[in-house]
Backbone as XML, in Angstrom:
<?xml version="1.0"?>
<chain id="A" units="angstrom">
  <residue number="1" name="MET">
    <atom name="N" x="-32.092" y="13.928" z="64.799"/>
    <atom name="CA" x="-32.006" y="15.334" z="64.555"/>
    <atom name="C" x="-30.548" y="15.765" z="64.675"/>
  </residue>
  <residue number="2" name="SER">
    <atom name="N" x="-30.104" y="16.198" z="65.821"/>
    <atom name="CA" x="-28.720" y="16.608" z="65.941"/>
    <atom name="C" x="-27.909" y="15.439" z="66.481"/>
  </residue>
  <residue number="3" name="GLY">
    <atom name="N" x="-26.603" y="15.622" z="66.523"/>
    <atom name="CA" x="-25.732" y="14.576" z="66.998"/>
    <atom name="C" x="-25.062" y="13.863" z="65.844"/>
  </residue>
  <residue number="4" name="PRO">
    <atom name="N" x="-24.332" y="12.780" z="66.129"/>
    <atom name="CA" x="-23.617" y="12.072" z="65.082"/>
    <atom name="C" x="-24.582" y="11.516" z="64.038"/>
  </residue>
  <residue number="5" name="ARG">
    <atom name="N" x="-24.157" y="11.594" z="62.800"/>
    <atom name="CA" x="-24.981" y="11.072" z="61.706"/>
    <atom name="C" x="-24.471" y="9.698" z="61.325"/>
  </residue>
  <residue number="6" name="THR">
    <atom name="N" x="-25.379" y="8.775" z="61.141"/>
    <atom name="CA" x="-25.002" y="7.435" z="60.705"/>
    <atom name="C" x="-25.003" y="7.391" z="59.188"/>
  </residue>
  <residue number="7" name="PRO">
    <atom name="N" x="-24.209" y="6.499" z="58.591"/>
    <atom name="CA" x="-24.200" y="6.400" z="57.134"/>
    <atom name="C" x="-25.611" y="6.131" z="56.610"/>
  </residue>
  <residue number="8" name="ASP">
    <atom name="N" x="-25.927" y="6.748" z="55.505"/>
    <atom name="CA" x="-27.258" y="6.642" z="54.915"/>
    <atom name="C" x="-27.151" y="5.885" z="53.603"/>
  </residue>
  <residue number="9" name="PRO">
    <atom name="N" x="-27.924" y="4.802" z="53.438"/>
    <atom name="CA" x="-27.835" y="4.026" z="52.201"/>
    <atom name="C" x="-28.480" y="4.727" z="51.005"/>
  </residue>
  <residue number="10" name="ARG">
    <atom name="N" x="-29.235" y="5.791" z="51.233"/>
    <atom name="CA" x="-29.887" y="6.495" z="50.127"/>
    <atom name="C" x="-28.875" y="7.352" z="49.377"/>
  </residue>
  <residue number="11" name="PRO">
    <atom name="N" x="-29.169" y="7.682" z="48.125"/>
    <atom name="CA" x="-28.274" y="8.552" z="47.367"/>
    <atom name="C" x="-28.115" y="9.902" z="48.058"/>
  </residue>
  <residue number="12" name="GLY">
    <atom name="N" x="-27.018" y="10.559" z="47.790"/>
    <atom name="CA" x="-26.720" y="11.832" z="48.418"/>
    <atom name="C" x="-27.165" y="13.013" z="47.595"/>
  </residue>
  <residue number="13" name="PRO">
    <atom name="N" x="-26.650" y="14.194" z="47.936"/>
    <atom name="CA" x="-27.003" y="15.390" z="47.175"/>
    <atom name="C" x="-26.713" y="15.189" z="45.698"/>
  </residue>
  <residue number="14" name="VAL">
    <atom name="N" x="-27.497" y="15.831" z="44.854"/>
    <atom name="CA" x="-27.396" y="15.657" z="43.413"/>
    <atom name="C" x="-26.002" y="16.021" z="42.924"/>
  </residue>
  <residue number="15" name="THR">
    <atom name="N" x="-25.538" y="17.209" z="43.196"/>
    <atom name="CA" x="-24.187" y="17.654" z="42.838"/>
    <atom name="C" x="-23.762" y="18.709" z="43.840"/>
  </residue>
  <residue number="16" name="SER">
    <atom name="N" x="-22.477" y="18.923" z="43.968"/>
    <atom name="CA" x="-22.022" y="19.942" z="44.911"/>
    <atom name="C" x="-22.477" y="21.345" z="44.527"/>
  </residue>
  <residue number="17" name="PRO">
    <atom name="N" x="-22.600" y="21.696" z="43.207"/>
    <atom name="CA" x="-23.101" y="23.038" z="42.901"/>
    <atom name="C" x="-24.559" y="23.238" z="43.318"/>
  </residue>
  <residue number="18" name="ALA">
    <atom name="N" x="-25.236" y="22.165" z="43.674"/>
    <atom name="CA" x="-26.640" y="22.267" z="44.060"/>
    <atom name="C" x="-26.768" y="22.420" z="45.569"/>
  </residue>
  <residue number="19" name="GLU">
    <atom name="N" x="-25.928" y="23.270" z="46.146"/>
    <atom name="CA" x="-25.979" y="23.561" z="47.575"/>
    <atom name="C" x="-25.861" y="25.070" z="47.758"/>
  </residue>
  <residue number="20" name="TRP">
    <atom name="N" x="-26.689" y="25.606" z="48.645"/>
    <atom name="CA" x="-26.727" y="27.051" z="48.858"/>
    <atom name="C" x="-26.788" y="27.350" z="50.349"/>
  </residue>
  <residue number="21" name="GLU">
    <atom name="N" x="-26.270" y="28.496" z="50.731"/>
    <atom name="CA" x="-26.416" y="29.009" z="52.082"/>
    <atom name="C" x="-27.048" y="30.388" z="51.987"/>
  </residue>
  <residue number="22" name="PHE">
    <atom name="N" x="-27.971" y="30.644" z="52.887"/>
    <atom name="CA" x="-28.644" y="31.944" z="52.885"/>
    <atom name="C" x="-29.264" y="32.208" z="54.243"/>
  </residue>
  <residue number="23" name="VAL">
    <atom name="N" x="-29.627" y="33.465" z="54.454"/>
    <atom name="CA" x="-30.318" y="33.881" z="55.675"/>
    <atom name="C" x="-31.738" y="34.254" z="55.275"/>
  </residue>
  <residue number="24" name="ALA">
    <atom name="N" x="-32.709" y="33.788" z="56.060"/>
    <atom name="CA" x="-34.112" y="34.073" z="55.766"/>
    <atom name="C" x="-34.878" y="34.262" z="57.066"/>
  </residue>
  <residue number="25" name="GLU">
    <atom name="N" x="-35.955" y="35.034" z="56.983"/>
    <atom name="CA" x="-36.815" y="35.253" z="58.146"/>
    <atom name="C" x="-37.845" y="34.138" z="58.241"/>
  </residue>
  <residue number="26" name="VAL">
    <atom name="N" x="-38.089" y="33.692" z="59.460"/>
    <atom name="CA" x="-39.105" y="32.665" z="59.710"/>
    <atom name="C" x="-40.463" y="33.349" z="59.827"/>
  </residue>
  <residue number="27" name="TRP">
    <atom name="N" x="-41.444" y="32.847" z="59.074"/>
    <atom name="CA" x="-42.782" y="33.428" z="59.092"/>
    <atom name="C" x="-43.815" y="32.323" z="59.254"/>
  </residue>
  <residue number="28" name="LEU">
    <atom name="N" x="-44.970" y="32.709" z="59.746"/>
    <atom name="CA" x="-46.065" y="31.782" z="60.005"/>
    <atom name="C" x="-47.083" y="31.894" z="58.878"/>
  </residue>
  <residue number="29" name="ALA">
    <atom name="N" x="-47.537" y="30.747" z="58.379"/>
    <atom name="CA" x="-48.542" y="30.748" z="57.323"/>
    <atom name="C" x="-49.814" y="31.410" z="57.836"/>
  </residue>
  <residue number="30" name="GLU">
    <atom name="N" x="-50.452" y="32.155" z="56.962"/>
    <atom name="CA" x="-51.673" y="32.869" z="57.327"/>
    <atom name="C" x="-52.732" y="31.891" z="57.822"/>
  </residue>
  <residue number="31" name="GLY">
    <atom name="N" x="-53.253" y="32.163" z="59.015"/>
    <atom name="CA" x="-54.315" y="31.340" z="59.586"/>
    <atom name="C" x="-53.879" y="29.942" z="59.978"/>
  </residue>
  <residue number="32" name="GLY">
    <atom name="N" x="-52.589" y="29.705" z="60.082"/>
    <atom name="CA" x="-52.134" y="28.356" z="60.386"/>
    <atom name="C" x="-51.043" y="28.304" z="61.415"/>
  </residue>
  <residue number="33" name="SER">
    <atom name="N" x="-50.506" y="27.119" z="61.580"/>
    <atom name="CA" x="-49.442" y="26.928" z="62.554"/>
    <atom name="C" x="-48.137" y="26.510" z="61.880"/>
  </residue>
  <residue number="34" name="TRP">
    <atom name="N" x="-48.116" y="26.455" z="60.550"/>
    <atom name="CA" x="-46.903" y="26.078" z="59.827"/>
    <atom name="C" x="-45.961" y="27.268" z="59.730"/>
  </residue>
  <residue number="35" name="ALA">
    <atom name="N" x="-44.692" y="27.045" z="60.038"/>
    <atom name="CA" x="-43.669" y="28.076" z="59.901"/>
    <atom name="C" x="-42.819" y="27.770" z="58.672"/>
  </residue>
  <residue number="36" name="PHE">
    <atom name="N" x="-42.420" y="28.836" z="57.973"/>
    <atom name="CA" x="-41.660" y="28.705" z="56.734"/>
    <atom name="C" x="-40.536" y="29.719" z="56.695"/>
  </residue>
  <residue number="37" name="ALA">
    <atom name="N" x="-39.599" y="29.480" z="55.782"/>
    <atom name="CA" x="-38.603" y="30.459" z="55.373"/>
    <atom name="C" x="-38.711" y="30.536" z="53.850"/>
  </residue>
  <residue number="38" name="THR">
    <atom name="N" x="-38.623" y="31.734" z="53.313"/>
    <atom name="CA" x="-38.691" y="31.916" z="51.873"/>
    <atom name="C" x="-37.301" y="31.756" z="51.278"/>
  </residue>
  <residue number="39" name="VAL">
    <atom name="N" x="-37.205" y="30.928" z="50.245"/>
    <atom name="CA" x="-35.943" y="30.720" z="49.548"/>
    <atom name="C" x="-35.662" y="31.977" z="48.705"/>
  </residue>
  <residue number="40" name="PRO">
    <atom name="N" x="-34.455" y="32.556" z="48.791"/>
    <atom name="CA" x="-34.156" y="33.760" z="48.012"/>
    <atom name="C" x="-34.328" y="33.534" z="46.505"/>
  </residue>
  <residue number="41" name="ALA">
    <atom name="N" x="-34.654" y="34.597" z="45.796"/>
    <atom name="CA" x="-34.962" y="34.510" z="44.360"/>
    <atom name="C" x="-33.851" y="33.850" z="43.554"/>
  </residue>
  <residue number="42" name="GLU">
    <atom name="N" x="-32.594" y="34.183" z="43.838"/>
    <atom name="CA" x="-31.501" y="33.599" z="43.055"/>
    <atom name="C" x="-31.367" y="32.101" z="43.300"/>
  </residue>
  <residue number="43" name="VAL">
    <atom name="N" x="-31.627" y="31.659" z="44.529"/>
    <atom name="CA" x="-31.597" y="30.223" z="44.840"/>
    <atom name="C" x="-32.814" y="29.552" z="44.218"/>
  </residue>
  <residue number="44" name="ASP">
    <atom name="N" x="-33.964" y="30.198" z="44.296"/>
    <atom name="CA" x="-35.193" y="29.699" z="43.673"/>
    <atom name="C" x="-34.948" y="29.413" z="42.190"/>
  </residue>
  <residue number="45" name="ALA">
    <atom name="N" x="-34.319" y="30.359" z="41.485"/>
    <atom name="CA" x="-34.050" y="30.193" z="40.055"/>
    <atom name="C" x="-33.124" y="29.005" z="39.806"/>
  </residue>
  <residue number="46" name="ASP">
    <atom name="N" x="-32.085" y="28.858" z="40.623"/>
    <atom name="CA" x="-31.174" y="27.720" z="40.484"/>
    <atom name="C" x="-31.908" y="26.399" z="40.707"/>
  </residue>
  <residue number="47" name="ILE">
    <atom name="N" x="-32.748" y="26.340" z="41.732"/>
    <atom name="CA" x="-33.489" y="25.111" z="42.028"/>
    <atom name="C" x="-34.366" y="24.730" z="40.841"/>
  </residue>
  <residue number="48" name="ARG">
    <atom name="N" x="-35.042" y="25.695" z="40.265"/>
    <atom name="CA" x="-35.919" y="25.420" z="39.115"/>
    <atom name="C" x="-35.135" y="24.834" z="37.946"/>
  </residue>
  <residue number="49" name="VAL">
    <atom name="N" x="-33.908" y="25.299" z="37.736"/>
    <atom name="CA" x="-33.083" y="24.804" z="36.631"/>
    <atom name="C" x="-32.495" y="23.431" z="36.943"/>
  </residue>
  <residue number="50" name="LEU">
    <atom name="N" x="-31.994" y="23.237" z="38.160"/>
    <atom name="CA" x="-31.247" y="22.034" z="38.502"/>
    <atom name="C" x="-32.087" y="20.856" z="38.997"/>
  </residue>
  <residue number="51" name="SER">
    <atom name="N" x="-33.323" y="21.100" z="39.411"/>
    <atom name="CA" x="-34.092" y="20.042" z="40.083"/>
    <atom name="C" x="-34.690" y="19.014" z="39.145"/>
  </residue>
  <residue number="52" name="GLY">
    <atom name="N" x="-34.861" y="19.324" z="37.887"/>
    <atom name="CA" x="-35.488" y="18.368" z="36.973"/>
    <atom name="C" x="-36.970" y="18.274" z="37.249"/>
  </residue>
  <residue number="53" name="PRO">
    <atom name="N" x="-37.581" y="17.154" z="36.835"/>
    <atom name="CA" x="-39.034" y="17.001" z="37.042"/>
    <atom name="C" x="-39.377" y="17.063" z="38.530"/>
  </residue>
  <residue number="54" name="ARG">
    <atom name="N" x="-40.462" y="17.737" z="38.841"/>
    <atom name="CA" x="-40.863" y="17.905" z="40.239"/>
    <atom name="C" x="-41.907" y="16.875" z="40.627"/>
  </residue>
  <residue number="55" name="SER">
    <atom name="N" x="-41.997" y="16.640" z="41.929"/>
    <atom name="CA" x="-42.992" y="15.701" z="42.452"/>
    <atom name="C" x="-44.286" y="16.447" z="42.769"/>
  </residue>
  <residue number="56" name="GLY">
    <atom name="N" x="-45.167" y="15.807" z="43.535"/>
    <atom name="CA" x="-46.476" y="16.366" z="43.848"/>
    <atom name="C" x="-46.443" y="17.804" z="44.315"/>
  </residue>
  <residue number="57" name="PHE">
    <atom name="N" x="-47.387" y="18.581" z="43.897"/>
    <atom name="CA" x="-47.531" y="19.995" z="44.257"/>
    <atom name="C" x="-46.363" y="20.843" z="43.763"/>
  </residue>
  <residue number="58" name="GLY">
    <atom name="N" x="-45.532" y="20.296" z="42.871"/>
    <atom name="CA" x="-44.381" y="21.040" z="42.369"/>
    <atom name="C" x="-43.225" y="21.098" z="43.348"/>
  </residue>
  <residue number="59" name="SER">
    <atom name="N" x="-43.252" y="20.230" z="44.353"/>
    <atom name="CA" x="-42.218" y="20.260" z="45.386"/>
    <atom name="C" x="-40.900" y="19.683" z="44.875"/>
  </residue>
  <residue number="60" name="VAL">
    <atom name="N" x="-39.820" y="20.062" z="45.556"/>
    <atom name="CA" x="-38.483" y="19.583" z="45.240"/>
    <atom name="C" x="-37.855" y="19.091" z="46.538"/>
  </residue>
  <residue number="61" name="ARG">
    <atom name="N" x="-37.302" y="17.879" z="46.520"/>
    <atom name="CA" x="-36.691" y="17.310" z="47.724"/>
    <atom name="C" x="-35.363" y="17.984" z="48.019"/>
  </residue>
  <residue number="62" name="VAL">
    <atom name="N" x="-35.161" y="18.279" z="49.311"/>
    <atom name="CA" x="-33.943" y="18.952" z="49.750"/>
    <atom name="C" x="-33.474" y="18.396" z="51.085"/>
  </residue>
  <residue number="63" name="GLU">
    <atom name="N" x="-32.209" y="18.640" z="51.382"/>
    <atom name="CA" x="-31.665" y="18.413" z="52.716"/>
    <atom name="C" x="-31.325" y="19.792" z="53.260"/>
  </residue>
  <residue number="64" name="VAL">
    <atom name="N" x="-31.630" y="20.013" z="54.523"/>
    <atom name="CA" x="-31.478" y="21.334" z="55.131"/>
    <atom name="C" x="-30.653" y="21.228" z="56.407"/>
  </residue>
  <residue number="65" name="VAL">
    <atom name="N" x="-29.820" y="22.237" z="56.626"/>
    <atom name="CA" x="-29.079" y="22.354" z="57.880"/>
    <atom name="C" x="-29.429" y="23.701" z="58.496"/>
  </residue>
  <residue number="66" name="LEU">
    <atom name="N" x="-29.853" y="23.651" z="59.750"/>
    <atom name="CA" x="-30.129" y="24.842" z="60.551"/>
    <atom name="C" x="-29.421" y="24.620" z="61.880"/>
  </residue>
  <residue number="67" name="GLY">
    <atom name="N" x="-28.395" y="25.390" z="62.153"/>
    <atom name="CA" x="-27.623" y="25.179" z="63.379"/>
    <atom name="C" x="-26.965" y="23.813" z="63.349"/>
  </residue>
  <residue number="68" name="SER">
    <atom name="N" x="-27.224" y="23.006" z="64.364"/>
    <atom name="CA" x="-26.646" y="21.662" z="64.432"/>
    <atom name="C" x="-27.632" y="20.599" z="63.956"/>
  </residue>
  <residue number="69" name="THR">
    <atom name="N" x="-28.768" y="21.012" z="63.404"/>
    <atom name="CA" x="-29.814" y="20.076" z="62.985"/>
    <atom name="C" x="-29.838" y="19.934" z="61.465"/>
  </residue>
  <residue number="70" name="THR">
    <atom name="N" x="-29.857" y="18.689" z="61.013"/>
    <atom name="CA" x="-29.968" y="18.370" z="59.588"/>
    <atom name="C" x="-31.201" y="17.513" z="59.393"/>
  </residue>
  <residue number="71" name="TRP">
    <atom name="N" x="-32.002" y="17.832" z="58.378"/>
    <atom name="CA" x="-33.178" y="17.016" z="58.084"/>
    <atom name="C" x="-33.492" y="17.086" z="56.599"/>
  </residue>
  <residue number="72" name="ARG">
    <atom name="N" x="-34.334" y="16.163" z="56.150"/>
    <atom name="CA" x="-34.772" y="16.129" z="54.758"/>
    <atom name="C" x="-36.239" y="16.500" z="54.691"/>
  </residue>
  <residue number="73" name="THR">
    <atom name="N" x="-36.560" y="17.315" z="53.704"/>
    <atom name="CA" x="-37.924" y="17.784" z="53.507"/>
    <atom name="C" x="-38.063" y="18.146" z="52.035"/>
  </residue>
  <residue number="74" name="SER">
    <atom name="N" x="-39.010" y="18.966" z="51.713"/>
    <atom name="CA" x="-39.180" y="19.493" z="50.362"/>
    <atom name="C" x="-39.421" y="20.987" z="50.445"/>
  </residue>
  <residue number="75" name="VAL">
    <atom name="N" x="-39.035" y="21.698" z="49.389"/>
    <atom name="CA" x="-39.448" y="23.088" z="49.241"/>
    <atom name="C" x="-40.667" y="23.064" z="48.324"/>
  </residue>
  <residue number="76" name="PHE">
    <atom name="N" x="-41.583" y="24.001" z="48.562"/>
    <atom name="CA" x="-42.847" y="24.028" z="47.837"/>
    <atom name="C" x="-43.012" y="25.368" z="47.130"/>
  </residue>
  <residue number="77" name="PRO">
    <atom name="N" x="-43.523" y="25.346" z="45.901"/>
    <atom name="CA" x="-43.716" y="26.614" z="45.197"/>
    <atom name="C" x="-44.893" y="27.383" z="45.782"/>
  </residue>
  <residue number="78" name="ASP">
    <atom name="N" x="-44.694" y="28.688" z="45.937"/>
    <atom name="CA" x="-45.742" y="29.600" z="46.383"/>
    <atom name="C" x="-45.892" y="30.645" z="45.279"/>
  </residue>
  <residue number="79" name="ARG">
    <atom name="N" x="-47.094" y="30.935" z="44.872"/>
    <atom name="CA" x="-47.325" y="31.849" z="43.748"/>
    <atom name="C" x="-46.738" y="33.238" z="43.977"/>
  </residue>
  <residue number="80" name="VAL">
    <atom name="N" x="-46.686" y="33.662" z="45.220"/>
    <atom name="CA" x="-46.196" y="35.002" z="45.529"/>
    <atom name="C" x="-44.710" y="34.991" z="45.890"/>
  </residue>
  <residue number="81" name="ARG">
    <atom name="N" x="-44.299" y="34.046" z="46.705"/>
    <atom name="CA" x="-42.954" y="34.069" z="47.278"/>
    <atom name="C" x="-41.918" y="33.244" z="46.527"/>
  </residue>
  <residue number="82" name="GLY">
    <atom name="N" x="-42.319" y="32.390" z="45.599"/>
    <atom name="CA" x="-41.387" y="31.422" z="45.018"/>
    <atom name="C" x="-41.338" y="30.205" z="45.927"/>
  </residue>
  <residue number="83" name="PHE">
    <atom name="N" x="-40.213" y="29.499" z="45.960"/>
    <atom name="CA" x="-40.131" y="28.316" z="46.823"/>
    <atom name="C" x="-40.092" y="28.723" z="48.290"/>
  </residue>
  <residue number="84" name="VAL">
    <atom name="N" x="-40.823" y="27.964" z="49.113"/>
    <atom name="CA" x="-40.817" y="28.164" z="50.555"/>
    <atom name="C" x="-40.398" y="26.859" z="51.225"/>
  </residue>
  <residue number="85" name="LEU">
    <atom name="N" x="-39.711" y="27.009" z="52.334"/>
    <atom name="CA" x="-39.166" y="25.878" z="53.079"/>
    <atom name="C" x="-39.897" y="25.742" z="54.410"/>
  </residue>
  <residue number="86" name="PRO">
    <atom name="N" x="-40.597" y="24.608" z="54.620"/>
    <atom name="CA" x="-41.248" y="24.416" z="55.917"/>
    <atom name="C" x="-40.199" y="24.129" z="56.996"/>
  </residue>
  <residue number="87" name="LEU">
    <atom name="N" x="-40.375" y="24.739" z="58.159"/>
    <atom name="CA" x="-39.467" y="24.534" z="59.286"/>
    <atom name="C" x="-40.226" y="23.815" z="60.390"/>
  </residue>
  <residue number="88" name="LYS">
    <atom name="N" x="-39.902" y="22.540" z="60.556"/>
    <atom name="CA" x="-40.608" y="21.711" z="61.527"/>
    <atom name="C" x="-40.510" y="22.290" z="62.941"/>
  </residue>
  <residue number="89" name="GLN">
    <atom name="N" x="-41.589" y="22.139" z="63.680"/>
    <atom name="CA" x="-41.626" y="22.646" z="65.053"/>
    <atom name="C" x="-40.506" y="22.035" z="65.889"/>
  </residue>
  <residue number="90" name="GLN">
    <atom name="N" x="-40.240" y="20.755" z="65.706"/>
    <atom name="CA" x="-39.187" y="20.092" z="66.475"/>
    <atom name="C" x="-37.823" y="20.734" z="66.189"/>
  </residue>
  <residue number="91" name="VAL">
    <atom name="N" x="-37.560" y="21.062" z="64.933"/>
    <atom name="CA" x="-36.303" y="21.725" z="64.577"/>
    <atom name="C" x="-36.243" y="23.115" z="65.202"/>
  </residue>
  <residue number="92" name="ARG">
    <atom name="N" x="-37.335" y="23.859" z="65.109"/>
    <atom name="CA" x="-37.360" y="25.209" z="65.682"/>
    <atom name="C" x="-37.123" y="25.170" z="67.188"/>
  </residue>
  <residue number="93" name="ARG">
    <atom name="N" x="-37.727" y="24.218" z="67.866"/>
    <atom name="CA" x="-37.527" y="24.093" z="69.317"/>
    <atom name="C" x="-36.086" y="23.735" z="69.634"/>
  </residue>
  <residue number="94" name="THR">
    <atom name="N" x="-35.549" y="22.744" z="68.925"/>
    <atom name="CA" x="-34.167" y="22.309" z="69.166"/>
    <atom name="C" x="-33.184" y="23.445" z="68.978"/>
  </residue>
  <residue number="95" name="GLU">
    <atom name="N" x="-33.414" y="24.264" z="67.957"/>
    <atom name="CA" x="-32.485" y="25.351" z="67.624"/>
    <atom name="C" x="-32.862" y="26.685" z="68.259"/>
  </residue>
  <residue number="96" name="GLY">
    <atom name="N" x="-33.961" y="26.733" z="69.028"/>
    <atom name="CA" x="-34.358" y="27.963" z="69.707"/>
    <atom name="C" x="-34.793" y="29.060" z="68.741"/>
  </residue>
  <residue number="97" name="VAL">
    <atom name="N" x="-35.501" y="28.671" z="67.688"/>
    <atom name="CA" x="-35.924" y="29.605" z="66.640"/>
    <atom name="C" x="-37.403" y="29.929" z="66.801"/>
  </residue>
  <residue number="98" name="ASP">
    <atom name="N" x="-37.733" y="31.215" z="66.695"/>
    <atom name="CA" x="-39.117" y="31.672" z="66.767"/>
    <atom name="C" x="-39.511" y="32.371" z="65.478"/>
  </residue>
  <residue number="99" name="VAL">
    <atom name="N" x="-40.810" y="32.500" z="65.267"/>
    <atom name="CA" x="-41.325" y="33.264" z="64.136"/>
    <atom name="C" x="-40.771" y="34.681" z="64.229"/>
  </residue>
  <residue number="100" name="GLY">
    <atom name="N" x="-40.301" y="35.210" z="63.108"/>
    <atom name="CA" x="-39.699" y="36.542" z="63.073"/>
    <atom name="C" x="-38.184" y="36.528" z="63.156"/>
  </residue>
  <residue number="101" name="ASP">
    <atom name="N" x="-37.611" y="35.410" z="63.607"/>
    <atom name="CA" x="-36.146" y="35.301" z="63.664"/>
    <atom name="C" x="-35.579" y="35.170" z="62.258"/>
  </residue>
  <residue number="102" name="ARG">
    <atom name="N" x="-34.359" y="35.680" z="62.089"/>
    <atom name="CA" x="-33.618" y="35.466" z="60.844"/>
    <atom name="C" x="-32.656" y="34.314" z="61.102"/>
  </residue>
  <residue number="103" name="VAL">
    <atom name="N" x="-32.686" y="33.308" z="60.233"/>
    <atom name="CA" x="-31.892" y="32.100" z="60.441"/>
    <atom name="C" x="-30.964" y="31.856" z="59.260"/>
  </residue>
  <residue number="104" name="HIS">
    <atom name="N" x="-29.819" y="31.260" z="59.557"/>
    <atom name="CA" x="-28.856" y="30.868" z="58.528"/>
    <atom name="C" x="-29.170" y="29.424" z="58.144"/>
  </residue>
  <residue number="105" name="LEU">
    <atom name="N" x="-29.414" y="29.195" z="56.857"/>
    <atom name="CA" x="-29.793" y="27.874" z="56.361"/>
    <atom name="C" x="-28.811" y="27.398" z="55.300"/>
  </residue>
  <residue number="106" name="ARG">
    <atom name="N" x="-28.548" y="26.113" z="55.288"/>
    <atom name="CA" x="-27.823" y="25.484" z="54.184"/>
    <atom name="C" x="-28.780" y="24.486" z="53.550"/>
  </residue>
  <residue number="107" name="LEU">
    <atom name="N" x="-28.967" y="24.583" z="52.268"/>
    <atom name="CA" x="-29.953" y="23.768" z="51.563"/>
    <atom name="C" x="-29.270" y="23.101" z="50.367"/>
  </residue>
  <residue number="108" name="SER">
    <atom name="N" x="-29.542" y="21.815" z="50.176"/>
    <atom name="CA" x="-29.017" y="21.120" z="49.001"/>
    <atom name="C" x="-30.119" y="20.257" z="48.394"/>
  </residue>
  <residue number="109" name="LEU">
    <atom name="N" x="-30.049" y="20.101" z="47.087"/>
    <atom name="CA" x="-31.012" y="19.233" z="46.404"/>
    <atom name="C" x="-30.737" y="17.794" z="46.823"/>
  </residue>
  <residue number="110" name="TRP">
    <atom name="N" x="-31.791" y="17.005" z="46.866"/>
    <atom name="CA" x="-31.684" y="15.615" z="47.306"/>
    <atom name="C" x="-32.462" y="14.743" z="46.349"/>
  </residue>
  <residue number="111" name="GLN">
    <atom name="N" x="-31.871" y="13.653" z="45.929"/>
    <atom name="CA" x="-32.591" y="12.740" z="45.039"/>
    <atom name="C" x="-33.051" y="11.526" z="45.811"/>
  </residue>
  <residue number="112" name="ALA">
    <atom name="N" x="-34.179" y="10.987" z="45.405"/>
    <atom name="CA" x="-34.755" y="9.828" z="46.101"/>
    <atom name="C" x="-34.127" y="8.546" z="45.627"/>
  </residue>
</chain>
């Protein structure tokens, strides 16, 4: 999670223009325990153009930075909100983030 990063043999971010920073509110999925942040509309539009073919459920692979924590996940399309970013409980605990908090995120496209 946090701390020094070791070199990764996997490919890196797709291109430097495919990186965004934004602030979003953390919300809890209705009737569930999953926490998410909604990707802003302008970033959502860029992701749709730059991501190419999508994987299962229309998801797009990304690398995310929240505070001192970096992890890889996917953003998922939501019919109402556009792309949403799941925020793992371990990341939220490490960074002291609760539902309702506004967080600064850095997101970049990631290729497999």
